[in-house]
VOVEXLUM-766247 format. One record per residue: residue in three letters; x, y, z of N, C-alpha, C, O in turn. Coordinates in pm, whole numbers, plus 50000, padded with zeros to 5 digits. Example, Ala and Ser with C-alpha at 12.3 -4.5 7.8 and 13.67 -1.06 7.14 Angstrom:
<sites>
ALA513194943150780512304955050780513204967050780514244966850846;SER512854977550708513674989450714512905000350787513415011450804;
</sites>
This chain:
<sites>
MET282281410175020281061410674950280421426674958279731430374864;ARG280651435275067280311451775048280971451874952280531453474838;LYS282771449374998283891463374873282891461874742282441470474667;LEU282731448274745281881443174577281241453074586281651464374562;LYS279881449174633278601459774624278641473674599277921479874522;VAL279831479374692280121493774698280521494674505280021503074430;PHE281771480774454282431487174347280741484674224280531492974135;LEU280141476974237279101474174125277871484974126277301489174025;MET277511489374297276751502474295277531510874217277001515374114;ASN278611513874242279061524174219278941531074027278831541873970;ALA279081513773984279211509373802278021517673793277881529773775;VAL277081506673811275871510173780275011522473724274421525073619;ILE275381532773922275511545773839276291556373722275971566973668;LEU277231549073717278181554573634277541548073509277351555573413;THR277251537273500276451532673350275371536473338275221539973221;ALA274061538473421273051547573412273671560273369273811563373251;THR274031567773474274561577973388275331583473209275021592973137;SER276141575173196276401573173081275171570373003275001579972928;LEU274401563172989273291556272902272801571372876272911578572777;LEU272341572872972271321589773035272331599072872271771605372782;MET273311597572882274521604972858274331608572725273941617972656;ASN274831595172715275101592572549273601593672466273431600672366;ALA272751586772519271241589072437270281605972415269421609972337;ILE270991611672527271081624372489271881632772412271351641672345;ARG273061631172411273721629972314272921631872128272331639572052;VAL273521617972143272351611272009271351618171968271271624271862;ALA270631617372042269191628771976269731638571986269251646471904;PHE270691644172056271221660872007271611659171866271101665271772;ASN272681649271856273501650871718272321648871587272561650971468;VAL271161644771636270391639871573269401654771490269061657071374;TYR269231661671617268621679271611269681684271500269341689771395;LEU270991681571537271781691271537271971690271331272091698671242;ALA271921678071334271981676771177270881676571108270971672470993;GLY269811680171150268921686171128268191702071110267231706571046;LYS269551709471234269941721871234270881725871174270461736171121;ILE271931724571144273151725971090273711720971009274851725270995;GLY273371711870932274011704870873275191697670872276081700570953;ALA275371685270760276531676070830278341687570831279431688670887;GLY277551692970732279321705270684279801708670836280861704470882;ALA278681718570922278821720271047279731719571149280601726371204;ILE279001704071153279181693171266280641691871168281681694771226;GLY280721688171040282231681871041283561694771103284621692171159;LEU283071706871073283751722171123284291715471260285371709871270;TYR283131717471385283081716371499283921704071545284821704271629;GLN283521694571484284431680771489286051683471470286821678171551;LEU286511690671377288101691971331288701702871445289631702571526;MET287661712871405288361725571509287681716971725287461724671818;LEU287571704971736287501701771895288891691771864289521689971968;SER289381686171767289941682071805291791686671823292761679971859;VAL291681699871782292761709471798293081711371964294051709472037;TYR291031718771990290761716272157291671705972186292781709272225;MET291371692472174292301680172307292691683172261291921681372167;PHE293861690372199295371683172209295841698672287296791703172224;PHE295551705672375295541715772446294731712572558294861717172671;MET293841704172518293101702572658294371691072735294891692272846;THR294541683372663295941668472714297171679372708297971676972797;LEU297491689272638298801692672736298061699572903298431699573020;ALA297181703472847296911712473000296211703573147295761709773243;SER296241693673141295261680773287296981672173232297281665673332;SER297861670373146299051666173202298861653273268299901647173291;GLY297941648773298297981634573377297111631873463296571621273497;ILE296911652373528296881650773676295541639773676295981629173721;SER294591638773654293611630473636293431617573743292911613373847;LEU294521614273598295211600573675295791602573792295291597273891;ALA297031610873803297761615673904296851609374054297221600974135;VAL295321618574047294391620174133294241607174187294621602474294;THR293541601874085292581588774148293741578874194293551576074312;ARG295091571374133296161563474186296851574274337297191567374433;LEU297011588274352297161586274467296991586574552297751581474634;VAL295441595574595294361597274650293541580374665292681577374748;ALA294111571574558293881550474620294781547674727294471541974831;GLU295851551774699297001547274755296471552574897296061546374995;GLU296661569074868296581572075093295851566875123295981564675244;LEU294441559875058293121562075173293591538975139292841529275130;ALA294671540175136295251529075182295321526475289294531520275359;ARG296581532375321297301540275448296441536775586296931534275696;GLY294731537175542294231537575632293931551975726293821562675666;PRO293811551275882294041559275948294771571075890294381582375859;LYS296121564275884297091576375866297001584775714297971589375655;ALA295771585475674295621586975527295331604875539294631611275618;ASN296311609875406296271628675416295381631775303295811641675243;VAL294191626675246294051630575128293411642775064292991644274949;ARG293451653775197293551667375173294711674175080294841679274968;ALA295401671275186296921673975136297431672774982298031680774910;VAL296781654274950296921653574818296081662374726296751670474662;MET295131662474712293931670174660294711685274635295071689574526;HIS294851692074763295481700574718296341707074635296271717774574;LYS297701693174651298871692074536298091694074420298491703974357;CYS297201688874372296371683474251296591689874196297411691674106;LEU295001700774292294041707274227294651722674199293911731674160;LEU296511725474229297021739374219297381731474106296821737374013;ALA298111719374047299091721073971297971724773803297871732473707;SER297301711573872295871712573767295561730673692295821733473575;ALA295041739473785294631755173762296361755373708296361759773593;ALA297511752773745298111765573669298161760173536298201767873439;PHE298161742573515298381743273372297631744973305298001747173190;GLY295931745173335294701749473243294981765073199295221767273081;VAL294951774573282295481790073268296771788473187296641794473080;ALA297751783873196298691783973089298521780472928298831786472825;CYS297851767572955297631766172808296411767172713296221765272592;ALA295641771172821294581784972772295121799172695294601803172591;GLY295841803672739297091813072696297551813072623297551822772548;ALA298791793272579298521796072500297541790172338297631788772216;LEU297081789372402295441785572234294851797772244294351799072132;ALA294591807772308294461818972206295491823472163295111830772071;LEU296911824272169297801830072118297851823871991297801829871883;ALA297951812472005297631799771864296391804271753296761803571635;THR295861805971760294131806971685294331814071586293231813571532;PRO295181822471500295251827771421296161817171345295501812671252;PHE296921813871349297681806871305296971795371282296841793071162;ILE296251784071382295561775071359294521771271245294461761371172;CYS293481786271261292501793971132293021792370989292471792470879;ASP294111791171026294771797870867295191790970759295001792370638;HIS296441775470888296911770870813296561753670844296701744270766;TRP296061753370985295521744870971293691736971020293261725571040;LEU293251748071020291771746370993291411754270838290271754970792;ARG292461759070780291631767570643290731768370708290481756770741;GLU289861776270761288761782870805289161793370878289431788970989;PRO289371806270874289081818870914287441818871004287161822971116;LYS286741813570916285091813071006285631807671138285241813771238;ALA286121801371150286311792971281287151801971451287051800971573;MET287781808471369289171819971512287331820371636287201811271718;LEU286331830171627286241835771744285251823371844284811824571958;ALA285121808371715284641797071826285861790871917285691784372020;MET287131794371857288511783271911288461797771995287971791572090;TYR288551814972058288581815172113287981812272280288501810472390;VAL286841812972234285951805872329285861791872391285171789372490;PHE286741781372312287341773072349288411775572424288141770272531;ALA289721781472434290031789872515289451789472642289781779972714;ILE288711797272683287731798572788288311791572868289031791272968;ASP287661784772775286841766972851287651752072859287431739972855;LEU289251766072879290011752472840290341747973005290531735773012;PRO290451755273146291001755473272290091749573329290401741273415;PHE288571752273298287371744273370286951733773385286511727073478;THR287241731973220287411715973213289061708473281289081697473336;VAL289911714373268290891710573391290401703673512290641693073571;MET289511715573526290051717373705288551702973714288131700073826;SER287921695473582286091693373665287511678573677287511670773772;THR288401677973580288771663073513289481660673611289571648973646;THR290221670873683291191663573877290031666073940290411663574054;LEU288611669973956287811664074084287221654874037286761647274122;ASN286931650773882286481634773887287051629473911286541621373988;GLY288361627273890289781618673980290101618074122290941610574171;TYR289181628374200289491620474350287711615474403287521608174500;PHE286571621074319285651613774291285441597874258284651590574317;THR286321594074148286621579674134286961569974235286391560774294;ALA288551577174234289341575174390288251574174516288491563074562;VAL287411578774578286221578074704285331570774690284531569474783;ARG285121561374536284291557374540282841561774481281971555774418;ARG283021578074542281381581674503281121588574407280711600174413;VAL281381580774286281081585874145279481588774138279001587274025;ALA278571592774241277301599874221277331613474206276361619474158;ARG278341619174241278871633974232279601629174048278741621973998;ASN279681629374041280531624973878279111628273809278711638873761;ALA278371613873822276821615273711276701626873697276901633873598;GLY276051631973894275531645573842276081655973846275651665673908;ALA277581655973752278021667773723277911665473572277861675473501;GLN277861653673517277591652173375276121657473304276021663573198;ILE275071653473392273781652573353273821672273397272751676373351;LEU274391681573446273961691173497275241699573362275151711673337;GLU276311690673293276831695973232275951698073108275801709773073;GLN275381689273043274331678272959273521690672934273261696372828;PHE273151693673066271261696073068271981713472965271881716072846;VAL272831723773107272731731073060273541735872874273161745872813;ARG274271729172838274971729472718273691725172595273921730172485;ILE272621717972603271511713072514271031723472502270901729772396;VAL270531728472666268801743272675270311755972616270401758272496;LEU270841759472666272031766472590272241768872451272251779772394;VAL272461754572392272661756972229271471755572139271661756872019;VAL270021752472192269291753672142269081763372138268921768172026;TYR268951771572248268151787172229269111796172146268451804272082;ALA270461797472126271281798072050271241801571889271331811471816;LEU271061786671880270671784171718269211788271666269201791071546;ASN267741789471745266671794271688266731805771764265801812171713;LEU267391816071892266521826671930268191842271890268071853871850;VAL269551834071929270351845271914271091843971816271311854171751;ALA271721831371772273231837171673272391837171532271191834471531;PRO272921839571447272271843671294272831830071177273891823871181;PRO271961829071103272101811570968273561816170981273971827271016;GLY274321804570943275691800970930276841794171043277111793571162;ILE277361788770881278131780270995279281782171083279771773871160;GLU279761797671055280501806971195279411807071274279851802771380;TYR278151809471290278191816171446276661802471489275881804371583;ALA276581790671401276151782571431277641769971566277431763471669;SER278951772471482279911769971540279931774171666279681768571773;VAL280421790071626280051796671828279391788371899279981780071968;ALA277841789571892277131785371983277531774071999278101773872108;LEU277581762571943278421746472059278901749272107278401749172220;VAL280611756372106281441758872189280781768972290281041766072407;ALA279901781272271279761788272391278731779972493278961777672612;GLY277881777072440277251762772510278111754172643278121752572765;GLY278731750572525279671737372603280761745872706281421741272799;CYS280691760572653281661764172822280471770172908280201767373025;VAL280121774872865279251773172988278631761473128278591763473250;ALA278201748773040277991742773068278931736773162278601730573263;GLU280711739873103281401731573174281961739273275282661733673360;MET281681755673280281951765273396280891754273548281321749373652;ALA279371754273483278761747173628278961734073655278381728373748;ALA279551730073601280021719773597281211711473727281441702173805;CYS281641723873666283351724273766282871734273906283401731374014;ALA282221741773903281861744374023280791736274144280841736974267;TYR279801728174051279621716074089279821706274194279271702874299;LEU281281701674092282261689274160282881697274281283101692974394;PHE283201714474212284421720674364283371724374483283551730974586;ILE282661720374452281731725674595281791712074629282441709574730;ASN281181701074560280671684874663282081681574721282201675674828;HIS283251685974637284671679474712285001686574867285381679774962;LYS284851696474872284701708874955283641705475071283331711875172;ARG283311696275034282091694475189282791679175177283681679275262;ASP282791666975115283391659175089284531653475175284521642875237;ALA285841665575165286301663175205286831674075325287901679975342;ARG285741673775386285911676875498285801657475594286381657075702;ARG285351648475561285801637075636287151626575672287271615975733;TYR288111635975599289391637475591290081643375631290981648175562;LYS289971645675768290861656575869291331651675862291181639875833;GLY293211663375907293801652075932294671638875908294201632975811;GLY295561633375952296081622075902297531626375879297751638475874;ALA298731616075862300071618675881300441626675783300041624775668;PRO301041634175808302061642075669302901636775626303981631775659;LEU301711639775460302231631275312303781627075355304451630675452;LYS304121616975235305201612875200306201624475131305611629675036;PRO307391629575149308431635775128308201631774980308761640074908;ASP307651623174916307571613974732306751620374678306821623274559;THR305741624174760304791631174693304131635574601303081632374545;THR305021645174590304971654174443305401645974369304611644174277;HIS306471638574361307381627574276306921623374199306911623174076;ARG306271617874313304581606874241303591607674157302991599274089;MET303511620174171302491626574083302661629473965302121624473867;PHE303381637573972303921648173861304841627373781304921628873659;ALA305311614673815305711605273833305261601873770305571597973657;ILE304391602373823302601594573738302011607873576301821606673455;SER301971615573647300911626573532302101635973418301651643973337;LEU303681633273430304701637773301304401626573216303651629173122;PRO304851613473225304781601473185303421596573045303471590972936;VAL302471602173123301361604673048301261612873008300931610272892;SER301311625173023301391635972954302501643172857302241652172777;LEU303291639672873304381637872731304131627372598304511628872482;SER303281615472662303301607772543301381608972535300701599272499;THR301061615972556299591619472604299531627772457299181624572343;CYS300191643072532300651650672372300831647872342300781655672248;LEU301361636872290301871634472151300901625972044300731627871924;ARG300451618072113299381612072066298051625872030297321625771931;SER298051632572098297171637772083297071648971924296311652471833;GLY298501650671983299501658371843298991654371725298471661871642;LEU299151639671713299421627271601297731630871554297461633771437;ALA296561630071676295561623671667295101638471573294331636171480;ALA295471650671591294851660371574294911662171455293971666771391;ILE296671657071376296671659071278296031646571146296091644771024;THR295491640971261294941626971153293771634471101293551634370980;GLN292861642071198291541644471194291571651871052290721650370965;LEU292891661771044292621675170966293281668570852293351674970747;MET293751657470857294101649670663292941647670676292551657770617;ILE291701640770718290621632570684289811643570505289641639870388;PRO289511658570585289121665570442289991664070387289841653870318;TRP291401670570364292071674670288292171661370190291891663070071;GLY292561648470235292991635070128291611634870093291471626270006;LEU290181642170127289021632070031289041647069954288001647569888;GLN289581655869941289641666269871290471662269752290051664069638;LYS292101654869786292241650969699292131642469629292671643069519;ASN291801637369646290191619269618288981630569433288461626269330;GLY289111643669492288341645969380287021654969491286101660169429;GLU287011656069615285911660569643285711677469715286561682869786;SER284391683369676285051699269735285281696669849285721686469904;SER284851710269898285921711070060284491709970116284481700370193;GLN283161716170109281591711870198281931694170116282411689370219;GLY281971688070064281221673970078282691670370160282691662070251;ALA283451674770135284751663070252284431672170421285271668170502;LEU283941677370453282871687770592282541673770627282891665170708;GLU281411675970492279851663270508280451648670562280241643170670;LYS281121645070467281371633870540282201628870648281881623370753;TYR283451632270596284191640870747283151640670910283571634471007;GLY281481649870915281101649371018279931636871009279521632671117;MET279531632370918278521620670904279581606470971278971598371040;ILE280811604570952281301597871054281791597371169282091588171244;HIS281861610971176282841613171330281671620371431281451618671551;GLY281031629071330280191631171448278651632071477278011640471540;MET278191618571397277111615671378276611594971414275731588971475;VAL277811591571333278211574271260278891569071436278201562271511;MET280141573271470281161574671537279751579671703279441569571766;PRO279331587971736278671587871839278151581271895278281579472016;LEU276951572471773276291563071754277171547471812276791540471906;LEU278191545471738278261533971765278991530871894279331519771935;MET279121539971938280071542172082278921547872214279261551772326;PHE277631547072166276931549572277276391537772344275741540472445;PRO276511523072310276421516972429277801505972531277891494672580;SER278501516772518279891515072567279971521972649281081523572699;ALA278611530572710278631534972850278971528172986279421534073085;PHE278611511872973278451504873056279961503873084280371505873198;LEU280931500372970282311495772943283031505873041283531502773150;ILE283001523972958283231534972993283261531473181284181530573263;ALA282261530573185281741527173394283111521473424284141528273422;PHE283081511573445283631495673494285361504373483285961507673586;SER285921506773345286831512573349287031521273394287811518773486;SER286881528573390287431535673504287241539073658287891547573719;LEU286251531273710286651523373851287711508973865288201505473972;LEU287871503573766289261492873793290331498773827291171493673902;VAL290471516173748291751519573856291851525773941293061525473967;PRO291361531974011291411531274126290921509874249290961506074367;GLU290661505474150290311490674222291611484474215292071483374328;LEU292641478474092293601480074102294711479874092295551472274045;ALA294671493674165295131499474207296181496874316297391494674320;GLU294941498174423294831487874560295691475374588296661473774662;CYS294871464874486294901455774478296811454874467297571449174546;ARG297161462474344298461460674343299171464174445300061456874487;ALA298871475274496299681483774621299631468274751300701465374804;ARG298891463474772298601451374867299681434274820300001424074881;GLY299881440074681300751431374644299891415374623300411404274612;ASP298291419274624297601411374578297001400374480295781398774480;ASP298011390874379298441395974245297001381374232296301385574140;ALA296631373274262295901365174249294461376274223294321377074101;ARG293411384574293292841387774300292881399174165291941401774090;VAL293891403174164294231411173950294351404273889294611408773778;GLN294301389273896294201380873786292511377873845292291385373750;ARG291811376073876290681371973873289831384573788289331381473680;VAL289671399173841289361408373787289341410873656288461413873576;VAL290861408173648291611414073521290821406873387290551412773282;SER290511391273420290011376673373288251383173341287981386773227;HIS287591383573408286171386773423286171397673406285171399673474;VAL286491409473365286511419673335286261421373139285351425873069;PHE287981413373100288421413672977286571400972906285811401472810;GLN286701393373009285241382572950284151393972865283921394772744;ILE283631401772975282271408172979282711409272898282851400272815;THR283261424772885283721433172787283481424872620282841430472531;LEU284081411672601283811403072478282781400572458282371404572349;LEU281871393372539280551394872567279191400272482278371396872397;PHE279701414772601279051427572540279401434472368278501439372299;SER280531433672333280721441872252280711432172095280901435971979;ILE280431420372145280511406772012278971408171970278631407471852;GLY277981410272087276741408872082276291426372013275311428771942;VAL276881431972040276951445071990276601450671876275691457671832;ALA278131442571822278861447171696277311432871574276801435371465;GLY277201425471627276121416771552274711426071548274061427371444;ILE274271433171690272931440071665273261452371517272761454471407;PHE274501458271608274921471071425274641464771311273731467171231;ILE275571455571308275321454571179274611446371110274901443970993;SER272951437571206271691434171110270881442071109269931438571040;TYR270691458371186270111470071201270601479671165270041489671210;ALA271521481771094271961493571028271421503571012271191513171085;HIS271051499570849270231505070803268551511970814268101520570739;GLU267711504170949266781508070989267451512871083266661522071104;MET268541515071187268901532471232269641543071217269691551671304;GLY270741544271034270531552770972269191559570929269061571770943;ALA268411553370887266911555670839266211569270955265901581170954;VAL266251556271053264991566071152265521574771253264691581771310;PHE267191576471302268321585871371268231591271254267161597471261;TYR268781593371123269321602971030268681610370881269181619870820;GLY267431602770847267221595970834267821601470636267451610170557;ASP268771591570634270091590270569270451578670522270861571570614;VAL270481571870390270761558670404272361561170422272821556570527;ALA273271567670336274431572170378274821566470481275581556670481;SER274231573470608274601567170742274731554370804275521549270883;GLY273041548370704272611533270758274371524770687274911516570762;HIS274931527370572275951523270553276961521170599277551510370607;PHE277411536670655278721538770757278641531870915279531531370999;ILE277231526770924276871523471051277421509571004278561508271050;ARG277051499170933276861483670890278491484370886278961472970893;THR279261492270879280621494670723282171487770904283041479470927;LEU281161503770995282081505671089281321497371227281871496571336;ALA280511493871209280271484171306281121465671390280821459671493;PRO282221462771276282771453971336283771466971436283881467271559;LEU284161473171372285071480571501284591482571644285501482271726;THR283241484771697282661485071805283531468071855282541463571912;LEU284061462371862285201449771924286421453571920286831452672035;PHE287191457171856288091463171843288531477471925289751478871934;LEU287881485671971287361502072068286841497672163287651498072256;TYR285581492272204285361483072334286491479272395286861483772504;LEU287141470272326288521458072428289721471672459290401474372558;ASP289571477872327290901485472383290681496772480291601504072516;SER288921498572539289181506172614288401504872734287741514172781;ALA288481492672787288341479572910289971477872926290711480573021;THR290191473272818291801472172831293081486472891294021485572970;ASP292711494972835293211506072874293101510173020294061512273093;GLY291941511073051291781511673194292061502473279291871507273391;MET292561487173289292491479173341293971480873365294381475373467;LEU295121489373270296181493273234296751493573353297431486673428;LYS295881511973337296381520073405296531519373543297441522573619;GLY295121513073561295361507573737296201499573789296221496073907;LEU297361494273651297991482873690299761497673667300991497673674;ASN299071503473652300831511573705301421506473484302591503273469;GLN300461506773352300981504473273300031517473211299021516473142;GLN300611528073253299891547073138300821544173030300571544872910;VAL302131540273096303131547172930302561536472855301681539672774;SER302961520872866303101512072799301111518872708300991520372586;VAL300081521072795298961529472732299181534872557298931530472444;MET299831547572623299911562772584301101552572458300881552872337;ARG301901547072500303071541972380301951531572251301841535672135;TYR301391521572287300581519572179299561530772116299441530171994;ASN298901539772176298071551472167299221556272014298751556471901;ILE300001558072029300681570871949301151561771873301331567171763;ILE301611545071867301381533771713300511542671653300491551571568;ASP299841537371725297741539471612297461554971540297081558071427;SER297841563271662298281577571565299281578071453298821583371352;ALA300301574871446301431570671339301301564971274301961567971174;ILE300461552571256300021544671162298581551671080298131548370970;ASN298141560971161297301566371096297271577570951296481579870860;ILE298881583571001299211596270914299431591770810298981594970700;VAL300431580670852301531570770779300151568170624299991574870523;LEU299541557470668298451550670576297781565870491298001570470379;MET297021569970591296181581270567296871594370421296251601170339;TYR297771593370438298981601870328298701595770223298071602370141;ILE299031581670187299461572770129297721571770062297481579169967;LEU296831564570103295941558170062294601569770037293851568569940;LEU294441581070142293481587570108293351592569939292411588269872;PRO294331601569881294391606769752293661593669653292811595069564;LYS294201583269693294281574869594292611564669596291971560469499;TRP292351563669722290921554969734289711568169827288511565669846;GLY290071575269851288911585369922288171576070069288771566670121;ILE287201579470104286601576170210287131551570238287351543370327;THR287031552570112287541537570144288461538470214288641535870334;GLY289371544370098291041542370189290681548570300290641537570355;TYR290271558270413290361558270534289891548970628290201547070745;LEU288921542670541287881530670651288851519570696288851513570804;ILE290051517470543290851507770578291771512570694291781507670807;VAL292321519970662293321530170813292421523770901292601512370944;LEU291271532370933290751530271053291011517371086292111516271140;PHE290161502871068289951491471081291721487371139292051480171234;PHE292321492271073294071486271065294941488171193295881480971226;SER294361501071273295291508971413294351505371448294741493771465;LYS292681504971497292431500071534292571488371625292501487171747;PHE292851476771486293471468271552294801463271631295011454971720;VAL295531471371566296961476371626296751476571750296901469671851;ASN296411484571721295941488871876295661486472025295981492272129;ALA295011476772000294131469172047294991453672092295261448472200;THR295151450871984296071439972035297091441872103297151435672209;LEU298291451572063298871453672183298501460272281299611465172304;SER297991463572341297861464872438297011455972550296941458772670;ILE296321443572478296491433572518296971418672519296461407572534;ASN298241424372494299331414272477300071417072613300671408972684;ARG299791435972638300641435572690299711431172904300261427573008;LEU298281434172872298051429272958297681417373037297351415573154;VAL297901408372914298121397072924299731390773033300061381673110;LYS300171401072978302041397973035301851398773181302061389973264;VAL301341413073203301481418473357300711412973450300891413773571;SER299441404573369298401407873461298321385073479297601378073550;ALA299091382273408299331364173394297751358973386297521349773465;PHE296781362573315295121360573294295601356573170296541360773103;ARG294461343873143295011337773017293271340672889292151338372935;ILE293431344572772292031345072698291621327372689292271317272661;ASP290061330572733289501307872624288991324472454288351334372419;TYR289581318572438289271317972262287451311472225286491316872171;PHE287661297572286286531291972267285121295872325284351300172240;TRP284581294972468284451305572535283731313672516282501312972515;TRP284541324072497284451339772511284381344172365283781353672314;VAL284971336872324285081345972112283461339472063282321343672044;LEU284301324972059283401315671922281401312371951280391312471882;ILE281851309372128280371309972127279021320072165277821317872178;PRO280061334772177279231341672157279091349772028278171357271996;THR280271346071958279821351871828278101341371801277011346671824;MET278201327371753277641313871756275951320671831274921319771765;ALA275951325471939275381330171999274341345571934273191344271891;ILE274981357471942274801363971831273851358971680272851362471619;VAL274561352271676274361346571473272361343471532271321349471505;THR272761329171633271521327871615270471334171700269311330471683;ALA270761344671804269861357271805268891358971759267741356471795;VAL269631366971606269161379171494268301366571438267121368571468;MET268451355271371268051351771282266951347871410265821350171367;GLY266901344771496265491337071604264401352271624263261351871671;THR265041363471580264601375571572263801377471487262631380871501;GLN264651374371350263811373671266262671370871193262011378371120;LEU262401351571240261901342571246260751346171295259711346471230;ILE260961351471505260051355171590259181368471508257991368271539;CYS259431376271440258911389171426258271390271316257501399371289;THR258751375071199258071370971107256751365871098255851367471017;LEU256921356971238255951349271237254191356571277252971354871265;LEU255501367471344254421377671421253011384971380251941388371429;GLY254021385171207253371393571084253911411471151254771411671238;ASN253421422471109253071435871135252821436571263251931445171264;LEU253011433071385252171445671476252601456371524251901464671582;LEU254181457271498254201472271487254681481771385255511479371298;ALA254211489771401254141503471254256031502671249256881499071330;GLU256081509771070258041509271044258291519271153257471527071202;GLY259611517671185260391537171268260801534371376261331523371392;MET260691542671472261111538171625261231524671696262151516871721;ALA259641525471720259811516271799259561496871699259901485671738;SER259161499371622259441485471577261401483071581261671472771642;MET262491489571536263531490471533263751489171689264921485271685;VAL263491489471798263481492871912263391480171981264131475972071;ALA262181473571917261631460571962262031449671888261601438871928;HIS262801449671780263361442671757264431437471825264491426071872;ILE265541448971831266681448471886266331450372076267281449872155;VAL265361451672109265331443172226265221432172265265531427472374;LEU264631426372153264141405272122265421402372127265931393872200;CYS266211412372015267751399572014268281406272085269221398772110;GLY268541418472165269421412972265268811404672417269481402472518;LEU267251400972389266651388172484267251379872497267871375372594;LEU267081375372347267821363472302269001358472345269441348572404;TYR269421369972291271341369372288271811362172466272591353272500;SER270831371872549271741371072723271091350472730271611341072789;VAL270001350772655269421338772680270241323472646270491314372725;MET270491324472525271611321072424272981316172538273331305272584;LEU273441329272549275031328272610274181320972774274701311272828;ARG273481324472805273161310172960273471304872912274691303872898;LEU272221294172822272071280372832273371276472761273681264872787;MET274751286672629275981282472595277051281672738278191277172745;ARG276311286972832277241286972994278721296573001279841294673047;CYS277971308972921278901319472939278891325173046279831327973121;ILE277231327873062277141333273185276681316773284276071306673250;THR277211320273391277311305673483276411311573585276371323373619;ARG275431298173643274981301073773275521308773796275011319373758;HIS277171310673885277181312973998277191333173938276791341174023;ASP277511337173841277141347573772275961352673818276001363573875;MET274591345273799273041348273777273041351473969272871362174028;LEU273331336874025273611340874175274141352874249273581355574355;LEU275271361574205276271374374243275231382974184274781392074253;VAL274781381074063273771397274056272421393174138272081402874206;ARG271581382574153270531380174238270621388874395269871396774453;SER271951382674426272651386174589272371406574586271801414174664;LEU273061408474465273231421474486272191431774496272301442674551;LEU270841425374416269901432674380269341432574499269091443674545;LYS269041422574569269111421674685268811430574776268951427874896;
</sites>
């Protein structure tokens, strides 16, 4: 029970932090949409997709290797030599980060001229190159704190990074940067770069202090370096391929929309609206699932190292059930209140339309995120990367065919189809390696009935009460909170949430 409490306490810390960060991120995106426009946001998202490829190349799967190796080392008990493992991993991450930063700087002119087709992005891409080594080091240190179950350090780094980023970007946009898309993008990237440096320094200092607890220990196994690269290199190669395909996918969206008749500015605005405004809002509630997914990697890795297959099956089954219950409820709320969210957050009818259209996609995105986390803990990271590559390849082929003909409608079809395929492949693999079974009646059908009933009940109650709340943010939040509460009650009445679950939560709260 004590170990479960530690796990759930870490999950609570990560969830609260992720919710706070996502809320700030959504609010910041609302500010940016009004300050620099959807076109500038679209250009930033395109640059970010290129940066993510080089960041993936630099990280080389080292974060997953750190989490796995440290967790397995801790399983050795007093013989653990955590400090030596971290020394190897930090050296590797620093070397990869510097090398890839140089590669990005050298490739920037070609990228801006031939990929982005936007010379104004060149200065911002150089700043991204400076940011790269610090991001990779932070990723490695995050993996360490996840493995030793001290995720409060990761939470502190996220809060510090977000605070510094927002302060610097707002300052630059209002007082330093001249108006225009070029300087707006530089302000966004430079603020993030300084924020990443601050977060990296914070994590490194805390790591040095925390690692004092792991003095001595038996010498590392001779195959430690081999194990590190055995975990990281397959992930690196497949992730780089997938990230490269994803970057091509993102760059194809404005191209396809222009082929369909959109202007260059109009294509960037639609791209920015979907990926810079709507998708962050849809992914906001996933903070809960992302927290559990990251913590499940060391948890399942330890269970697997001990050969405790029964516990693996129980953990996977419970997490998958929670993910389904949560994502079905979230999708129902987004569908029901999409136009209100678009009006309140962005003051735009089009954004409300995209929120409602893409709301069912959250089911596949949330399931895939949780499933990928569990598969990585079960040493199935290569399968995860293979499915992600298939996802990106489907995107490219279908977008090349559908975007010039159907425009934004074609892109939405591609998005749904590829994410459905990715989630289905990952879930089938998880079922095979963990031997758990999906209860479609209690985990899918009943929760769907519960959210429909909750939405109808919310509308009825609000109609009976009349217009007690003014229109706007307060009214929307009240409707969503009431709907969420009714959904939880319906799940309890329909026995999707059992008495055992309630008693467990109560004991943990005590």
